[in-house]
N, C-alpha and C positions, 0 to 999 in steps of 0.2 A: 792417434788422432789429436795430438796436441792437448791444448786446454779446452777443447769443445766437449759438449755433452751430446749423447745420442738419444733422441726420442724416437722410438720404434712404434708405428702404428699399424693396425691391421683393419683394411678396408673389407668389409663383408656385407653384401647387399646394400645397406646404406649408413651403417654405423662405423665409428672407429674408436676404438679405446686400445691402450697400450701398455707396454712396459717401458718405464722411463729409467734410463741407466745414468747415474751421476758419476762423474770422474772424481768428484771430491766428497760426495755423500752416498750413504747406502741407497741401493736401488729401491724405488717405490713401486709397488705392483698394483694394478687397477683391475677391476673387473672387465674381462672381456665379452662383449656383446656380440652374439653370432646370428646369422639369419637361418635359424633352423625352424622346421615344422611349419612353413608358410605354404605349402601345398595344399590344395583344396581336399577336403574329405567329401569325395563325391558319392552321391546316392544312385547306385545302378538301377535299370529298369527292373521291375519285378519279374518273377518267373511266370511261365505259361499261365493264363487263364482258361480254364476249360469251358467250353459253351456247349449248348444243346443244339440238336440239328435245327430247331426253329430259329434260334439266335444267329446261326450261320447263315441261314436262307435271308434273314432279315439285313444281315451285313451285305450279302450279295445284292440285294435290292437297293440298299443305301449307295453302294459304289456305282450302281447303273445310272442312279440320278445325279452323280457328281459332274459338274461342269469346272474343268479346271480355269483358275483365273490366268488371264493373258499376260498379267504383270505380276512380279514377285519382288519384294523387297530384299530377299535373300540374294546377295551378289558376291561373286568371287571371280576374279579374272585369271586365276591359275589354270594352266593348260593340262598339269597332271598333278595328282595328289599322292604323295609318297606312301603313306600308310595303306592306302587302298590298294595300290599296286603289290604290296607284300602279302596280301590276304589269300587265303584259299577261295575256292569258287563259291562254296556256300556262304561264308561270310561276306564275299563280294556282292552276292545277289541280296542278302539282307541289307546291306550298306546302301545299294542302288534304291531299294524300296524306302528305306528310312529317310534318304536324302529327297526323294521325291515328295514325301509327306511334309517334310520340313520346309519346303517351298512355298506351301500353302497351309499354315498352321491355324487357321481359322475357319475354313468353310467346311460345313458339315458334308460327310461323304468322302472326304478325302482319306481314302484307306488304300493299303496295298496288300495283295495277296501273293503268296508263293507256294509252289508245289515242291515238296521235298520227300525223299525217302527216309529221312532222319526223323525219329520221334521227336516231336517239338516239346514233349513233356520231359525229356531227358536232359541229364546234366551236360551231356555232349552238345546238344543243340543250344541250350542256354549259353554255354560258353562261346559258341561261334556267334551268337547274337551280341554277346557282350563285346567281343573283339570287334565285331562290325561297328556297335554304337561307339566304343572309345576311339576306333580309328577314325570314324566320321567327325567326331568332336575335336579331335587333334588336327585333322586335316582341314576342318571348316571353322577357323575362329569366329566366323560371323554367326555361328550356331551357339552363341554364348549363353543363350537361354537353355540350351540343352546340356552345356559342359557341367554345369553344377546342379541342374534340375531346379533352377531358380524359379521357373514358371511352370514347366510341365515336362514331362519325360515320355518316351515311347512305351506302347503296351503292345503285347501280341496274344492272340486268341486262336484257339483251335477246338474243333469238335473232337479232335484226336481220334478220328475214326480213319482207320487204314483201308484204302481202296486200291487193291492191285499193288500194294507196296507203296503208295504216295498218300500223303498228308497234305491237307490245306491249312496254311497258317495266314492269319489276318494281322495286319500292323495298323496302327492308328495312335494318335495322340492320347495320352490319359485324359486331358481335357484341352480346350482350345487355349492358345497363346494369348491372352486378353490384351496385353501391351504390345502387341506385334507392331501396330502401325506407330505408335510413339516411339518405342524404342528402337526398332529398326531404322526409322527415319533419322532419329538423333544419331545412330551409329554410323549410318551411311553418310550423313552430312559432315560428321566429324572426321571420318576417314578421308573424304574427298578434300575438306579443307586442309588436313595434314599434309596431303601429297601435293596440293596446289603449287607450293613453291620448292618441291624437290625437281632437281634437274634430271629429268628421265632421258635425256639424250647423253648423259655422261655414261661412264664405263659402269659395269655392274658393281665393281668394287666401290666407287665413289657413291652409287646409289644406296648401297647397303650402308656405307658410313654415314651418308646424309641422314637417312632414316634413323639409325642407331642413335646418333647425337641429338638429333631433334626430339627422339622418343624420350630419353633420359633427362633431357631439360624440361620436357612437358610433365612428366609423371612424377607424383610424390609417393613414395613408399608408404603404405597403408600400416603403420606400426599399430594402431588401434585394432585392426582385424587380427593382426599377427598375435597380439597379446590377450585377446578375448575369445576363448574357444567357443562360447555360446553363440557368437555371431560368425565364426570363422567358416564353417563348412561350405554354405552355399551363398556366401556373399559375392556379389559382382566385382568385388576387388580381386577376385580370381580370374576374371575374364578380360578379354580385349575390350568389351565394353567399359569396364572400370578404368582401365588405362586410358581410353580415347574419349570417354563420356564422364560416366561418374560411378562410384561405388554404390552399395544398396541405400547407404545413408544420404546419398545426393552430393557426396564431396566430389567436385570436379577432378577428373585425372587422378585418381587414388587407385593404387593397385598394388599386389604383392607379386611374388616372382612369376607364377603362371599367368598372370594379368600382363605383365611385361612381355613374356615370352610369346604369348598367343597374339597380342598385338603387334609385336615385331614380325613375326610369321605373316599375319594377314597383310601387312602394309608392303612387305616384300613381294608377296603373291600378286599384288595389284601393279607391281612394276615388272612382272615376268621373271622374277627371281625365285627359284624353288628354295624352300625352307622347312624345317620340321621343327616341332616342340619336342624336347626329350625331358624325362623325369628321373629322379633318383633321390640322392641324398648329398648334401655338401656341408662343409664346415672347415675349421682350422685344422682337423685331423680326423681320423676315423673314429675316434672316442666321442667327438663332440658333433656329430653330423645330425641333421634333420632334414626334413622334406624340402626339395628345391626343384625349380624347373628353369630350363634355359634353351638355347636353340642350336641347330646347325643350319648352315648356309651355304648353298652350292654356287660357285663362282667358277666360270669358264671350265665346267665338268669336274671341279674338285670340291669336296666338302670340307667345311671348317666349322669349329665350335666357336660359340659366342654366348656371353652371359651378360644381357643388357642390365639386369638388376644388379649385379655386383660391380658393373662398370659405372653406375649412377653416383657420381660423386656430388651431385648437387644437393642432397640431403644428409650428407656426412655430419654437417654442422650440429645437426640434432643429437649426435652422440657425444658431443663435448659440452661442458660446462664452463662458464667464463672463468671460475675460481679454479679451474683444473691446471695443475702444474705444466707450463708450457703451451698453455692454450693460444696465446698470441703467435708462437711459432708454427703451431699446426694451422692456424688459420692463415698465416702468411704463405705456408706451403700449398694449402688448399687453393688459394685464389691467385697463385703464381700461374699465369696463362700456359707457359710452357709445361710446367710440371702438372697442372691440371689435365691438360691435353693427354699427357702420358697415363695418367691414372685411370683416365675415363676410357681408355682403350686397352687396358692390360690383360683382359680376357676377350678380345675382340679377334676373331679369326685365327685360332690357334688349333693346334692338333689335339686329338683326343687324349693321347698320352700325356701332353704338356697340361691340359686342363685337369686330368685325373690326379696328378700330383704336382701341384703348381709350386715352383720355388722362385721368387723374384730375384734378379741379380741386383747388383749394385747401382744399375742405372736408375733405380727407383729411390735413391738417396737424394734429398734435397738439402741444400746447403744454405743455411739462413744468410740473409743479407748482412747481418752484423758479424758473421763469421763465428758465432759462439755455438751453434747447434747444428747437428745434422738431424733430419727429419725422414722417416720412411713410413708412407701410407698404405703400403699393402704388403701382406706377409703370405706366409706358406698356407696353402689350403688344398682340400680334396674336394673332386666331384666324382660320385660313385653312381653309376647308372643302374636302374634296377634291372635284374638279370632274368631272363627267361628260366623259370624253375619247372617247365613242364605244365602240365594241366593244373591249374591252381583250383582253389576252393571257388564255387560259384560267387560272382561278384567281385572277384579279384582278378579280373583280365587286364587292367590297366599295365602292370608290370610287363605282361607278356607282349601287348602291342608295342610298348616303348622299347622293349629289348630288340625290335626289328629296326631301330634307327641305324643309319649309316655311321660307319667310323671315319673320322677325320686323320688323314695320315700325315699332313703337313701343317706348319705354321704358313701364313699367308706370305707368298714372296720369298720364302726361305729354301725352297727346294729346287 
């Protein structure tokens, strides 16, 4: 490499820190900052609440008096929902009932009832309910208020009396969603405004790229939520609302990984492009991984992986200090238009195998304008999906649902 020095940086979520190798001086090692542990700690719905025959009769009367609202602020233009289609018949029926309830989360009497031959007090039924609940919140990012249980969650009740092998199970919200009108209106307006200048007449690839690029320009990674476990679990930064509107603290367009992924999914859905959220662990290697979320996008019948959080180069600067060795060269590389375009798409529409064990080639080396340094702002990384380990402990159906996600066999336009 002649007399140049090589600065190696690693882009992960939003931070860059690296190893600086000097040709004339000993190597100086800096701390590596990685995007680990930034997935929501979700609170699942409670198990069955057993009720009396009188309480069941009262629920029946309440349902009879319910008049559905003609309008709903819950909107999604998707024609199909991936995780729903992967569920069995019991979970699908529960999903349908819960989605009906979510469309009107404020009116008294909006309850659903199902007949089942499965004991609603059993772990087996609870597991089916959890799979339905998590599948629904992954399929419907507009239900951000249910995703983390920030406002309310679903409850289910049964007299648990078996009549000819059939049980009646009632579903409803734990409590009304009091911020429904204000938050849903803000969310719908933000999504509509975001999509207003997206060229929907373009190819699906171009639409997916437009949305990806605009989203990572809009959103700031919420480092405060990542670092503060006391506020992390149910913060709106984990939702599409955080990315498109604001986090729980009111900071506009602040999100962590699942907020990016859910927002990207929702925006693609409104343009007729199928997408899903996938979760697991990611990091520089298998020993340093932490919770993470990303997407799969379907273009022309083929699935591809995409990680909009790690593609977000707009907040890398926060990972540097101006007194850091090589700072000016990192900044030069970061704001070189052609190089920035490359690093903002390095995990955009690639295969599952490539994402699983990512190794950047030498095309990611930036040659400084004065000819003294090479800079590399992406490094090796792993993305590990949550595997389906069979029937998990009650409350832990997230990995099972996400294990149903499709596999992307190709990088875009390389097959």
